C-alpha positions as CSV (number, residue, x, y, z in Angstrom):
1,M,-96.7,3.9,-29.9
2,A,-95.9,7.6,-29.5
3,V,-93.7,7.1,-26.5
4,P,-91.3,4.6,-28.3
5,D,-91.2,6.9,-31.4
6,A,-90.4,9.8,-29.2
7,Q,-87.6,8.0,-27.4
8,A,-86.2,6.7,-30.9
9,G,-86.3,10.3,-32.2
10,H,-84.4,11.6,-29.1
11,S,-81.9,8.9,-29.4
12,R,-81.1,9.8,-33.1
13,R,-80.9,13.6,-32.0
14,A,-78.5,12.6,-29.2
15,R,-76.3,10.8,-31.8
16,M,-76.2,13.6,-34.0
17,I,-74.9,16.0,-31.3
18,P,-71.2,15.4,-31.2
19,E,-69.5,14.7,-27.7
20,P,-67.5,17.6,-26.5
21,T,-63.8,17.4,-27.0
22,A,-61.4,17.1,-24.0
23,F,-60.3,20.6,-24.5
24,E,-63.9,22.0,-24.6
25,R,-64.6,20.0,-21.3
26,Y,-61.4,21.4,-19.9
27,C,-62.5,25.1,-20.7
28,S,-66.0,24.7,-19.6
29,S,-64.9,23.5,-16.0
30,P,-64.2,27.1,-14.7
31,N,-67.1,28.2,-12.4
32,G,-68.9,31.4,-12.3
33,K,-65.8,33.0,-10.7
34,M,-64.1,33.1,-14.2
35,T,-64.5,36.5,-15.6
36,L,-62.2,38.6,-17.7
37,L,-61.5,41.0,-14.9
38,R,-60.8,38.2,-12.6
39,L,-58.5,36.5,-15.3
40,I,-56.7,39.7,-15.7
41,F,-56.2,40.3,-11.9
42,G,-55.2,36.7,-11.5
43,T,-52.4,37.1,-14.2
44,V,-51.2,40.2,-12.5
45,V,-51.1,38.5,-9.1
46,I,-49.1,35.6,-10.5
47,L,-46.5,37.7,-12.1
48,L,-46.3,39.9,-9.0
49,V,-45.7,36.8,-6.8
50,W,-43.1,35.5,-9.2
51,T,-41.3,38.9,-9.3
52,L,-41.2,39.3,-5.6
53,S,-40.1,35.8,-5.0
54,T,-37.4,36.1,-7.7
55,F,-35.9,39.1,-5.9
56,A,-36.0,37.2,-2.6
57,V,-34.5,33.9,-4.1
58,V,-31.5,35.7,-5.9
59,R,-30.8,37.6,-2.6
60,I,-30.8,34.3,-0.8
61,G,-28.7,32.7,-3.4
62,W,-26.3,35.6,-3.5
63,G,-25.8,35.0,0.2
64,F,-25.1,31.3,-0.2
65,V,-22.1,32.0,-2.5
66,A,-19.7,32.0,0.3
67,L,-20.9,28.6,1.6
68,V,-20.7,26.6,-1.8
69,P,-17.6,24.9,-3.1
70,D,-15.2,27.1,-5.3
71,S,-16.1,25.2,-8.5
72,L,-19.8,26.5,-8.1
73,R,-18.9,30.0,-7.3
74,P,-18.8,32.9,-9.9
75,D,-15.6,33.8,-11.5
76,G,-16.0,37.6,-11.2
77,Y,-18.0,40.1,-9.3
78,G,-21.6,41.5,-9.8
79,M,-24.8,40.0,-10.5
80,E,-24.1,39.0,-14.1
81,A,-21.2,36.9,-13.0
82,F,-23.4,35.4,-10.4
83,L,-26.2,34.6,-12.6
84,T,-23.8,32.9,-15.3
85,S,-22.1,30.7,-12.4
86,P,-23.4,27.1,-11.6
87,I,-24.8,28.4,-8.2
88,G,-26.6,31.3,-10.1
89,V,-28.2,28.9,-12.7
90,L,-29.5,26.9,-9.8
91,T,-30.8,30.1,-8.1
92,A,-32.4,31.3,-11.4
93,L,-34.3,28.0,-11.7
94,V,-35.6,28.3,-8.3
95,T,-37.2,31.4,-8.9
96,F,-39.8,29.8,-11.1
97,C,-41.3,28.3,-7.9
98,G,-42.9,31.6,-7.7
99,I,-45.4,31.0,-10.6
100,W,-46.4,27.7,-8.8
101,A,-47.0,29.7,-5.7
102,G,-48.8,32.5,-7.4
103,A,-51.0,30.1,-9.4
104,W,-52.0,28.5,-6.2
105,L,-53.0,31.6,-4.5
106,V,-54.9,32.8,-7.5
107,M,-56.9,29.5,-8.0
108,R,-57.5,29.2,-4.4
109,W,-58.6,32.7,-3.4
110,I,-59.8,34.3,-6.7
111,H,-61.3,31.5,-8.7
112,R,-62.2,29.2,-5.9
113,E,-61.0,26.2,-7.5
114,P,-58.1,23.8,-6.7
115,L,-54.7,24.2,-8.5
116,S,-55.2,20.7,-9.9
117,A,-58.0,22.0,-12.2
118,L,-55.3,23.3,-14.4
119,F,-53.9,19.8,-15.0
120,G,-56.8,18.7,-17.1
121,N,-60.2,17.2,-16.7
122,S,-59.1,14.5,-14.4
123,H,-57.3,16.9,-12.2
124,R,-54.1,14.9,-12.3
125,I,-51.0,14.5,-14.4
126,S,-51.3,11.7,-17.0
127,R,-48.3,9.4,-16.6
128,S,-48.4,8.3,-20.2
129,G,-48.9,11.8,-21.5
130,F,-45.9,13.0,-19.3
131,L,-43.7,10.2,-20.7
132,N,-44.6,11.0,-24.3
133,G,-44.0,14.7,-23.8
134,F,-40.7,14.0,-22.1
135,V,-39.5,11.8,-24.9
136,A,-40.6,14.3,-27.5
137,V,-38.8,17.2,-25.6
138,F,-35.7,15.0,-25.2
139,L,-35.5,14.1,-29.0
140,T,-36.2,17.6,-30.3
141,S,-33.6,19.0,-27.7
142,I,-31.0,16.6,-29.0
143,F,-32.0,17.5,-32.6
144,S,-31.7,21.2,-32.0
145,E,-28.3,21.0,-30.2
146,V,-26.9,19.0,-33.2
147,L,-28.5,21.4,-35.8
148,L,-27.1,24.3,-33.8
149,Y,-23.6,23.0,-33.8
150,A,-23.9,22.1,-37.7
151,L,-25.1,25.7,-38.4
152,D,-22.3,27.2,-36.0
153,P,-19.4,24.6,-35.5
154,V,-17.3,27.3,-33.8
155,I,-19.3,26.9,-30.5
156,Q,-16.7,26.1,-27.9
157,R,-17.2,24.0,-24.7
158,G,-17.7,25.8,-21.6
159,S,-15.0,26.0,-18.9
160,I,-17.0,24.1,-16.3
161,G,-15.3,20.8,-15.2
162,L,-16.8,17.3,-15.5
163,S,-17.0,16.7,-11.9
164,V,-19.0,20.1,-11.4
165,W,-21.3,19.1,-14.3
166,L,-22.0,15.8,-12.8
167,M,-22.5,17.4,-9.4
168,A,-25.1,19.8,-10.8
169,L,-26.8,17.6,-13.2
170,V,-29.5,16.1,-10.9
171,P,-30.5,19.4,-9.3
172,V,-30.4,21.2,-12.6
173,A,-32.6,18.7,-14.1
174,M,-35.0,18.6,-11.2
175,L,-35.0,22.5,-11.2
176,A,-35.5,22.5,-15.0
177,F,-38.6,20.6,-14.6
178,V,-40.0,23.2,-12.1
179,Q,-39.1,25.9,-14.7
180,T,-40.7,24.3,-17.8
181,S,-43.7,23.0,-15.7
182,A,-44.3,26.5,-14.3
183,E,-44.3,28.0,-17.7
184,E,-46.8,25.5,-19.1
185,L,-49.0,26.0,-16.0
186,L,-49.3,29.7,-16.9
187,F,-49.1,29.9,-20.6
188,R,-50.7,26.5,-21.7
189,G,-53.1,26.1,-18.6
190,Y,-54.3,29.1,-16.7
191,L,-54.4,31.7,-19.5
192,P,-55.7,29.5,-22.4
193,R,-58.3,27.9,-20.1
194,G,-59.6,31.2,-18.9
195,L,-59.6,33.0,-22.2
196,A,-61.3,30.0,-24.0
197,R,-64.0,30.1,-21.5
198,L,-64.5,33.7,-22.3
199,F,-63.7,33.9,-26.1
200,R,-64.5,31.3,-28.8
201,S,-61.9,32.5,-31.2
202,P,-58.5,30.5,-31.1
203,L,-57.0,33.9,-32.2
204,V,-57.5,35.1,-28.6
205,W,-57.1,31.9,-26.3
206,A,-54.4,30.3,-28.4
207,L,-52.4,33.2,-30.1
208,L,-52.4,35.5,-27.3
209,P,-50.6,33.5,-24.7
210,T,-48.2,32.4,-27.3
211,L,-47.3,35.9,-28.2
212,V,-46.8,36.9,-24.5
213,F,-44.6,33.8,-24.0
214,T,-42.6,34.6,-27.1
215,A,-42.2,38.2,-26.1
216,L,-40.9,37.2,-22.6
217,H,-38.3,34.9,-24.2
218,W,-37.3,37.1,-26.9
219,S,-33.7,38.4,-27.1
220,G,-33.1,41.2,-29.6
221,D,-29.4,40.5,-29.4
222,S,-29.4,36.9,-30.2
223,A,-31.9,37.7,-32.9
224,L,-29.4,40.0,-34.7
225,R,-26.5,37.8,-34.5
């Protein structure tokens, strides 16, 4: 009778221990290669690869200006005119491939894990989750654009023609996905995952990447307008 009683007690204790959440399993998946020093070094490597690839891609894009149609070329001279032109916008979006490349290098050679480990516990992108996220972003984007126009109705339509807009729509949409996914990979995947493995407080693993992300996107000029 002692054995069944012991098994029953073990079962009751097992039921009392809550199952780890998906995020806890996601954070506990890093192997022994995840240390604070490796995390910092990995972040520096990702940013370095991103910076170097940005310079290379911008130079290549600058060299292709003479080969694209006149409608895609910058109106003036200099880097500012180039980056605000249709070909410049496409070039700027391509630069975010550097984050993907840097993350792959870091996960492969520093943490000894596959890049897909950053996607979640299943090591793959959920189709339903992706669709729900896309719909949420689409609806909030429309709402924010309408709200922005309501707050500042003097916003004028750009000078880009409809044919050029349609020509750039598909590549811009694809490269915008590269940009947003790269940022999510770094600031919602790599950094929170590593920090949550090392620190239990959400003030560290949730707030710190958010502050860094906000600082990189902060524009003092736009905030003062």
